[in-house]
N, C-alpha and C positions, 0 to 999 in steps of 0.2 A: 875654796877646800871645798868645802860642802858638796858642789856640783863635781868635782873630782871623787868622792864617795858614792855620791847619787848612782855616779858613770860605774865606779866599781864595781856594787852593787848588783846594778842591773846587769853587767855580763857576768858576776856571779852566777844570779839568778836562772838568765840567759843558756849559759852552762851546764849546770844542773838539769835546766830541760835539756836541752839535746843528747845527754850523758842517758837521764831515762828515756827519751825517745829512743837511742840507740841500744839499747838494752832488751835483748829479744826474752820475749815469756816463753818460759822455758814450757817445754810438753811435752807429754809420751807417749811413742809407736808402740802399737805390739800386732806385727806381720804370721796372718796364718796364712798356711801354703803346707800343700798335701806332695810326697813323689810316687803316691802309688796311681794317680791321674795318668788322662792322655799326655803322651811326651809333650807336644807342643803344650799344653798347661803347664808341664813340669818346666819344659826350657823358658817362660813367660817368668817365672817365677825366679827363676835362675839368677835371670838379669836383672829382673825387678828387685832384688835382696840388697845385690850390692849397688845400685842406683841409689835404693835409700838413703843406703847408711854412708854412699858422701855426702850425701844432699843434708843428712842428717848432720853430719860434720861442717857444712860448712856453714848451715842456719842453725846452729845450737838448739838443737832437740834431742832426745833420746827413742834409740829406735833398735826394736828386739824382733828377729823372725823366731817365731813353734812353730814345729812339724805335728804338735800335740795339740788337737782340735778342742781336748780336754782340758786344756787352761783356760777353754771358753768356759767361766767361772765366776759367781761374784768374789772371792776375793784374789783373782788375777785379775780381773776388768775395773776394780774401785779404784784401782792404780794408773789406770790408762785413760788416757784424755780422746785418741784415737785408733781403731782397730782396721788392720784393712783385711780383707781378703783375697788373695791374691790367685788362688788357683780352686777354689774347693767351696767349702759352704757347711754349716751344722748339724750335725747328722743322727744326733742322739733328743731328744728330750729334753733333755737337762741341757745341752748347751743351749738350745734352742731357749728356751726360757729363760738363760742369764744374759742371750744376749735380748731378747726383747727388755727384760728390764735394765738392760745396761742403756739402751737408746730409749725409753719412755722416761732415763731419769738421768738426761742430761750431755747421752755418752755420742762420741762420734764416729760417722762410717764411712769407710773408701773402696767400695766393692767394683771389681775389674771382671768383665766376661762372664766367668761360667757364673760366677757368684747369680747370674743376674734368670739364669737358668731353672726354670720351675715348670710344673705341670699345671700352674692355677691352682686357685683354693684348695684343694684334695691334699697336696702336699704340706704346706707349711701358710693356712690363713692369714693368719696375721703379717707375716713377710711379703705377702702377695699385696695386699695394702698397703704396706710398707714400700715396695715398690710401685705401685701403682698400673700393676700391666703383669703379664704372663708369657713366659715364651712361646712364640708361634713357629718360626719358619728360620731358617740359614739357607745361607749363600756357601758355596761350595765350589773350586779348592778358596783355601786363604789369598786374598788379593786385594791392592793398595785402594785407596775411595778419599775423594776429595769431601772431607767435612764443611759443614758451613757452621760460623757460630751463629749461633740464635741472640744473644744476649750478649754482647759485648764491655757489659756495665756489670757485672759477675765477676764476684773476686777471681773463682773461680778461671777467665780468660780472661781475664786482662793481659792487654800486652798481645794478643792472639790475632792473626792475620782475616781479615773474613770471612776467607778459608783457608784449610791448609790440606796437602794430600797426606794421610797416612798410612802407616808403613803396613805388608801385607794383615789381614786378620779376616776367620770367618764374623760375618756380618749379621746379625739376629733381626729378627721381624718379630710386631709385640701384638697382643691380641688383649685388652683392648688397648687402643692406641695410647700408651701414658699421656701424651697432651690432654688430652680426655680430662682426666681425674683434675678437680679444683684445685689441688695440692701437689701436684707437679707444676717444677719449671724447667722446660725444657730448655738446652743448654748449647746443643751440637747435635746436630741434624745429618743426615747421608743426604747429601746435592742430587739434584735430581739425573744434573750431568754422569753420575756413576751407572746409570740404569740401560741394560738390563744388566747385572752385575753377579757373576758366577756362572760354571760351565755345567756343572754336573746337577747344585742344589740353585736354583737362580731367582735373584730377586727384580722384581720385572719392575715396581715404581710404588709411589705413593710416599707418604709423610710418614719414614723412618727415625723417632729420633734414637739418638745414640749415647751421649750424656743427657742426664738430670738430675735436682735433686726436689727431695719430698721437702715444704718446708713447713713443713709438721719437724719436723727434726734436722740434726746437722749431718747432712750425707750427700754424697753424689756416686753415682753409680756412672760407669761408662762399659761401653759393650768392648773395648782395646782390651784386650788381653792373652790374646792368640801365638805361641808363635815365636819367636828369637829374631824379631826385628822391628818390634814393638819401639825400642829406643831409640830408632835409626834416624829417627825427626827432633830437632831441636825446637820445635813448633809443639810439638806433640810434648817434650819432654816439660817444656816450659806449665802447659797446661798440669802437668803431673805437681810439681812443685810450688804450684798457685791454690792446686786444689787442696793438697796436706798442709801447708800452710794455713789457710784459712779454716781449713775443719782442726787444727789447731788451735787456729782463736788469735790467729795474726792476716791482718785487714790488707 
């Protein structure tokens, strides 16, 4: 009888543990986008929004998108666990200061493509340090490229192959190389087999990171995000999912 009761108690405990483990930790995501920017960047945002909306339903988190960058303010950001910049970046001192404070106090950020376009420390010194680099050049026209995974142990790239072909995109180069920053952990890089890439504007070679995180913050930047073909790769879609769930606190 005692053995039966102990067995029953063990089953209850295991059941509660499994139930607790299966419960997804809730978080809120706010995605910022613009409609007055380059058409390829609008096209990306218009595909990214339904992609993340569907993901939110499956993975049980809250997702909202806004084209009002004035919502980049303390009152709104305090209720958001993750902020996405789909196709632009803050343009006013108030918006930038709100984002700085948000990140310095534990916020999380996922930035795509044009979010990394900076002219060095002149435009926004804090963000240049946050990103760990500045835009230097680009390839043109948009072309697919093979991306190599640098750190397969990071949750954002877990389950990805060692390399995969990313759909048509405009690829950026950087100065200085973000890999040289002690706080930057590179997650994906343009594979050497791509070079030279581009026709009108060409990237000839070298070490060109595509995706990375600044380990002082909860953030991921990826150069991916130009045009209407970005979500055509299952491997890349897995990266988007992994990255957002990691930023939201699910490992």
